NUTORMAR-875549 format. One record per residue (C-alpha): residue number from 0; x, y, z. Coordinates in steps of 0.25 Angstrom, whole numbers. Example, Ala and Ser with C-alpha at 12.3 -4.5 7.8 and 13.67 -1.06 7.14 Angstrom:
<atom 0 <49 -18 31>>,
<atom 1 <55 -4 29>>,
% end
This chain:
<atom 0 <-17 -98 -20>>,
<atom 1 <-15 -83 -16>>,
<atom 2 <-18 -74 -28>>,
<atom 3 <-8 -62 -26>>,
<atom 4 <-8 -52 -37>>,
<atom 5 <3 -42 -40>>,
<atom 6 <3 -30 -49>>,
<atom 7 <16 -28 -57>>,
<atom 8 <21 -21 -69>>,
<atom 9 <34 -17 -75>>,
<atom 10 <29 -2 -76>>,
<atom 11 <30 -1 -61>>,
<atom 12 <45 -2 -62>>,
<atom 13 <45 9 -73>>,
<atom 14 <41 20 -63>>,
<atom 15 <54 26 -59>>,
<atom 16 <56 39 -51>>,
<atom 17 <71 39 -52>>,
<atom 18 <85 33 -47>>,
<atom 19 <85 31 -32>>,
<atom 20 <70 34 -30>>,
<atom 21 <65 24 -20>>,
<atom 22 <52 21 -27>>,
<atom 23 <60 14 -38>>,
<atom 24 <57 3 -48>>,
<atom 25 <66 -6 -40>>,
<atom 26 <55 -8 -30>>,
<atom 27 <47 -16 -39>>,
<atom 28 <59 -23 -45>>,
<atom 29 <63 -28 -32>>,
<atom 30 <49 -33 -29>>,
<atom 31 <48 -40 -42>>,
<atom 32 <62 -47 -39>>,
<atom 33 <57 -52 -26>>,
<atom 34 <44 -57 -32>>,
<atom 35 <51 -64 -43>>,
<atom 36 <60 -72 -33>>,
<atom 37 <49 -75 -23>>,
<atom 38 <41 -88 -24>>,
<atom 39 <26 -85 -21>>,
<atom 40 <16 -96 -17>>,
<atom 41 <7 -92 -28>>,
<atom 42 <10 -84 -41>>,
<atom 43 <8 -69 -40>>,
<atom 44 <-4 -64 -49>>,
<atom 45 <0 -53 -58>>,
<atom 46 <-10 -41 -59>>,
<atom 47 <-8 -33 -71>>,
<atom 48 <-9 -18 -68>>,
<atom 49 <-16 -8 -77>>,
<atom 50 <-15 7 -78>>,
<atom 51 <-24 14 -68>>,
<atom 52 <-35 22 -75>>,
<atom 53 <-36 37 -74>>,
<atom 54 <-50 36 -67>>,
<atom 55 <-44 26 -57>>,
<atom 56 <-32 36 -54>>,
<atom 57 <-42 48 -53>>,
<atom 58 <-49 41 -40>>,
<atom 59 <-36 45 -33>>,
<atom 60 <-29 55 -41>>,
<atom 61 <-33 68 -48>>,
<atom 62 <-34 68 -63>>,
<atom 63 <-23 79 -64>>,
<atom 64 <-14 71 -56>>,
<atom 65 <-16 59 -65>>,
<atom 66 <-13 67 -77>>,
<atom 67 <0 73 -70>>,
<atom 68 <5 59 -68>>,
<atom 69 <1 54 -82>>,
<atom 70 <9 66 -87>>,
<atom 71 <22 60 -81>>,
<atom 72 <21 48 -91>>,
<atom 73 <34 46 -98>>,
<atom 74 <41 56 -89>>,
<atom 75 <50 58 -77>>,
<atom 76 <42 68 -68>>,
<atom 77 <44 72 -54>>,
<atom 78 <31 73 -46>>,
<atom 79 <36 75 -32>>,
<atom 80 <49 74 -25>>,
<atom 81 <48 59 -24>>,
<atom 82 <39 55 -35>>,
<atom 83 <42 56 -50>>,
<atom 84 <38 48 -63>>,
<atom 85 <46 41 -74>>,
<atom 86 <41 39 -88>>,
<atom 87 <33 26 -84>>,
<atom 88 <28 31 -70>>,
<atom 89 <14 35 -75>>,
<atom 90 <12 21 -81>>,
<atom 91 <17 14 -69>>,
<atom 92 <8 23 -60>>,
<atom 93 <-4 19 -68>>,
<atom 94 <-1 5 -67>>,
<atom 95 <2 6 -53>>,
<atom 96 <-12 11 -49>>,
<atom 97 <-18 2 -59>>,
<atom 98 <-10 -10 -54>>,
<atom 99 <-16 -8 -40>>,
<atom 100 <-30 -7 -46>>,
<atom 101 <-28 -20 -53>>,
<atom 102 <-23 -27 -41>>,
<atom 103 <-36 -22 -33>>,
<atom 104 <-44 -27 -45>>,
<atom 105 <-38 -41 -45>>,
<atom 106 <-39 -42 -29>>,
<atom 107 <-54 -38 -30>>,
<atom 108 <-57 -47 -41>>,
<atom 109 <-51 -59 -34>>,
<atom 110 <-40 -61 -45>>,
<atom 111 <-30 -60 -34>>,
<atom 112 <-31 -60 -18>>,
<atom 113 <-21 -49 -16>>,
<atom 114 <-12 -40 -24>>,
<atom 115 <1 -32 -24>>,
<atom 116 <3 -21 -33>>,
<atom 117 <18 -19 -36>>,
<atom 118 <16 -6 -42>>,
<atom 119 <24 7 -43>>,
<atom 120 <23 19 -42>>,
<atom 121 <17 18 -28>>,
<atom 122 <5 26 -24>>,
<atom 123 <0 29 -10>>,
<atom 124 <6 43 -10>>,
<atom 125 <0 48 -23>>,
<atom 126 <-11 59 -20>>,
<atom 127 <-22 63 -29>>,
<atom 128 <-14 73 -36>>,
<atom 129 <0 71 -32>>,
<atom 130 <11 61 -34>>,
<atom 131 <20 59 -22>>,
<atom 132 <28 49 -14>>,
<atom 133 <32 40 -26>>,
<atom 134 <17 39 -30>>,
<atom 135 <10 43 -42>>,
<atom 136 <-4 36 -42>>,
<atom 137 <-10 31 -29>>,
<atom 138 <-11 16 -32>>,
<atom 139 <-18 11 -20>>,
<atom 140 <-28 23 -19>>,
<atom 141 <-32 21 -34>>,
<atom 142 <-34 6 -32>>,
<atom 143 <-42 8 -20>>,
<atom 144 <-51 18 -27>>,
<atom 145 <-52 8 -38>>,
<atom 146 <-57 -2 -28>>,
<atom 147 <-67 7 -22>>,
<atom 148 <-73 14 -35>>,
<atom 149 <-71 3 -45>>,
<atom 150 <-72 -10 -37>>,
<atom 151 <-82 -4 -27>>,
<atom 152 <-75 -8 -14>>,
<atom 153 <-79 -1 -2>>,
<atom 154 <-68 -2 8>>,
<atom 155 <-53 -3 5>>,
<atom 156 <-41 -3 15>>,
<atom 157 <-28 3 10>>,
<atom 158 <-16 -1 19>>,
<atom 159 <-3 8 16>>,
<atom 160 <9 3 24>>,
<atom 161 <19 11 16>>,
<atom 162 <29 19 24>>,
<atom 163 <23 32 18>>,
<atom 164 <9 36 20>>,
<atom 165 <0 35 8>>,
<atom 166 <-5 49 8>>,
<atom 167 <-11 47 -6>>,
<atom 168 <-19 35 -2>>,
<atom 169 <-24 41 11>>,
<atom 170 <-29 54 4>>,
<atom 171 <-36 45 -7>>,
<atom 172 <-45 39 4>>,
<atom 173 <-45 49 15>>,
<atom 174 <-60 51 16>>,
<atom 175 <-64 38 10>>,
<atom 176 <-69 27 20>>,
<atom 177 <-69 16 10>>,
<atom 178 <-54 16 11>>,
<atom 179 <-45 14 24>>,
<atom 180 <-31 19 21>>,
<atom 181 <-22 13 32>>,
<atom 182 <-7 18 32>>,
<atom 183 <5 15 40>>,
<atom 184 <16 25 37>>,
<atom 185 <29 31 42>>,
<atom 186 <25 45 48>>,
<atom 187 <29 56 47>>,
<atom 188 <35 53 33>>,
<atom 189 <32 55 19>>,
<atom 190 <21 59 14>>,
<atom 191 <18 65 28>>,
<atom 192 <3 60 28>>,
<atom 193 <-3 49 36>>,
<atom 194 <-4 55 50>>,
<atom 195 <-13 50 61>>,
<atom 196 <-22 62 58>>,
<atom 197 <-25 57 44>>,
<atom 198 <-37 47 46>>,
<atom 199 <-46 50 34>>,
<atom 200 <-57 61 33>>,
<atom 201 <-72 61 31>>,
<atom 202 <-78 47 29>>,
<atom 203 <-64 42 28>>,
<atom 204 <-60 46 42>>,
<atom 205 <-53 34 49>>,
<atom 206 <-50 27 36>>,
<atom 207 <-36 33 34>>,
<atom 208 <-28 26 44>>,
<atom 209 <-14 31 46>>,
<atom 210 <-3 24 54>>,
<atom 211 <9 33 54>>,
<atom 212 <21 27 60>>,
<atom 213 <35 30 64>>,
<atom 214 <47 23 59>>,
<atom 215 <52 9 63>>,
<atom 216 <39 1 62>>,
<atom 217 <40 -13 57>>,
<atom 218 <33 -26 55>>,
<atom 219 <26 -27 68>>,
<atom 220 <22 -13 69>>,
<atom 221 <16 -12 55>>,
<atom 222 <9 -26 58>>,
<atom 223 <3 -21 71>>,
<atom 224 <-2 -8 64>>,
<atom 225 <-9 -17 54>>,
<atom 226 <-15 -27 65>>,
<atom 227 <-19 -16 75>>,
<atom 228 <-25 -6 65>>,
<atom 229 <-26 -10 50>>,
<atom 230 <-32 -24 53>>,
<atom 231 <-43 -20 62>>,
<atom 232 <-47 -7 54>>,
<atom 233 <-46 -16 41>>,
<atom 234 <-55 -26 47>>,
<atom 235 <-65 -16 51>>,
<atom 236 <-65 -9 38>>,
<atom 237 <-66 -22 30>>,
<atom 238 <-59 -17 17>>,
<atom 239 <-63 -24 4>>,
<atom 240 <-49 -22 -1>>,
<atom 241 <-35 -19 5>>,
<atom 242 <-25 -11 -2>>,
<atom 243 <-10 -10 3>>,
<atom 244 <-1 1 0>>,
<atom 245 <11 -8 2>>,
<atom 246 <23 1 5>>,
<atom 247 <36 -6 8>>,
<atom 248 <44 7 13>>,
<atom 249 <40 2 28>>,
<atom 250 <50 -9 25>>,
<atom 251 <62 -9 35>>,
<atom 252 <72 -7 24>>,
<atom 253 <65 4 17>>,
<atom 254 <74 17 14>>,
<atom 255 <62 27 15>>,
<atom 256 <56 21 27>>,
<atom 257 <57 19 42>>,
<atom 258 <49 6 45>>,
<atom 259 <53 -8 47>>,
<atom 260 <44 -18 40>>,
<atom 261 <50 -30 35>>,
<atom 262 <46 -39 23>>,
<atom 263 <38 -48 32>>,
<atom 264 <32 -36 39>>,
<atom 265 <26 -32 26>>,
<atom 266 <20 -46 24>>,
<atom 267 <14 -45 38>>,
<atom 268 <7 -32 34>>,
<atom 269 <2 -39 21>>,
<atom 270 <-3 -51 29>>,
<atom 271 <-11 -42 39>>,
<atom 272 <-17 -35 27>>,
<atom 273 <-20 -48 20>>,
<atom 274 <-27 -53 33>>,
<atom 275 <-35 -41 34>>,
<atom 276 <-39 -42 19>>,
<atom 277 <-43 -57 21>>,
<atom 278 <-52 -53 32>>,
<atom 279 <-59 -41 25>>,
<atom 280 <-58 -41 10>>,
<atom 281 <-55 -55 5>>,
<atom 282 <-40 -53 5>>,
<atom 283 <-40 -42 -5>>,
<atom 284 <-27 -34 -4>>,
<atom 285 <-19 -26 -14>>,
<atom 286 <-5 -22 -10>>,
<atom 287 <1 -10 -18>>,
<atom 288 <16 -6 -18>>,
<atom 289 <19 7 -12>>,
<atom 290 <33 12 -6>>,
<atom 291 <45 3 -2>>,
<atom 292 <59 6 -5>>,
<atom 293 <68 -5 0>>,
<atom 294 <65 -13 -13>>,
<atom 295 <70 -26 -8>>,
<atom 296 <62 -26 5>>,
<atom 297 <50 -21 -2>>,
<atom 298 <51 -32 -12>>,
<atom 299 <52 -43 -1>>,
<atom 300 <40 -37 6>>,
<atom 301 <32 -37 -6>>,
<atom 302 <35 -52 -8>>,
<atom 303 <32 -55 7>>,
<atom 304 <18 -48 5>>,
<atom 305 <15 -57 -8>>,
<atom 306 <19 -69 0>>,
<atom 307 <10 -65 12>>,
<atom 308 <-2 -63 2>>,
<atom 309 <1 -77 -3>>,
<atom 310 <-1 -82 11>>,
<atom 311 <14 -84 13>>,
<atom 312 <17 -76 26>>,
<atom 313 <32 -73 28>>,
<atom 314 <29 -73 43>>,
<atom 315 <21 -80 54>>,
<atom 316 <9 -72 57>>,
<atom 317 <8 -76 72>>,
<atom 318 <23 -73 74>>,
<atom 319 <20 -59 67>>,
<atom 320 <8 -56 76>>,
<atom 321 <16 -60 88>>,
<atom 322 <28 -50 84>>,
<atom 323 <18 -39 81>>,
<atom 324 <11 -41 94>>,
<atom 325 <24 -40 102>>,
<atom 326 <28 -27 94>>,
<atom 327 <14 -20 95>>,
<atom 328 <19 -11 107>>,
<atom 329 <28 -3 97>>,
<atom 330 <17 1 88>>,
<atom 331 <5 2 99>>,
<atom 332 <6 17 101>>,
<atom 333 <4 19 86>>,
<atom 334 <-7 9 85>>,
<atom 335 <-14 15 97>>,
<atom 336 <-14 29 91>>,
<atom 337 <-19 24 77>>,
<atom 338 <-30 16 84>>,
<atom 339 <-34 29 92>>,
<atom 340 <-36 37 80>>,
<atom 341 <-43 27 71>>,
<atom 342 <-52 20 82>>,
<atom 343 <-63 30 80>>,
<atom 344 <-64 25 66>>,
<atom 345 <-60 10 68>>,
<atom 346 <-66 4 81>>,
<atom 347 <-57 -8 79>>,
<atom 348 <-45 -1 83>>,
<atom 349 <-47 -4 98>>,
% end
């Protein structure tokens, strides 16, 4: 029996940044509808979120910033041109960060094999002292710090496939060799970070791996990036936990993006990460919802990932590999350039 946990809570749908805002409660409503009409091989295991503690938030955010966000409780406050709060946003943000922490706890305790935190607001753009890009608290970074400090893990891999570069997550671990931050993202695009020159600093040099991409990349290109760069580096690093910033704005129908990944393509990426996790850390993976604004496409992709985690692949792996091998030529210049930059740090990138 596959023990797949999900973090869900009604409060996540009460964070509302206004009419016509793409990061809307409808995102989770569509996912819930798709889950409810889907037959799963094994029941999903509910993981109850709890509010993140101030000391947990402080590992990523300044105390003055935490107080700034807490002061928005019960109010509509504009924090930047794209990001605002509604009366329940602070409560939702606390439960989002705490929900990802609880997902990590349940995976590390063996209560579930993998987990998917279906939380809002998203987090990977949130800096230590700044809300931006629809994000209030950096959920993934906070959960990773919890695993390092409270659970005493020594190596964590964060995979961020969102369309937009996770500037906040990168900055949280830029000099920390305990964490690899691996990001594929459309570039140049919001927020403007994630260039080939950003590889980490000090002891963390080589542990920030950015793969900036032009528009038009789809299932085969993303899978080849994972197969050629992420997998060998991950095998060499041997993480004790993998966290995934799962952004669905690389979906082929996303109104904010320019990528062409299908629902099956997302399942393939999850499959590759799961295989890496099974090789290195006993299958311990936590997925966290980031962006994604084609709500029906996102919902179908989430369900495909859940099926994949339960061992029900919506594709034939051998046929997928064959198609990826045939399409390798298109992404080869990008792969060669990335490998040349990171080969001094990761000899496996031959």
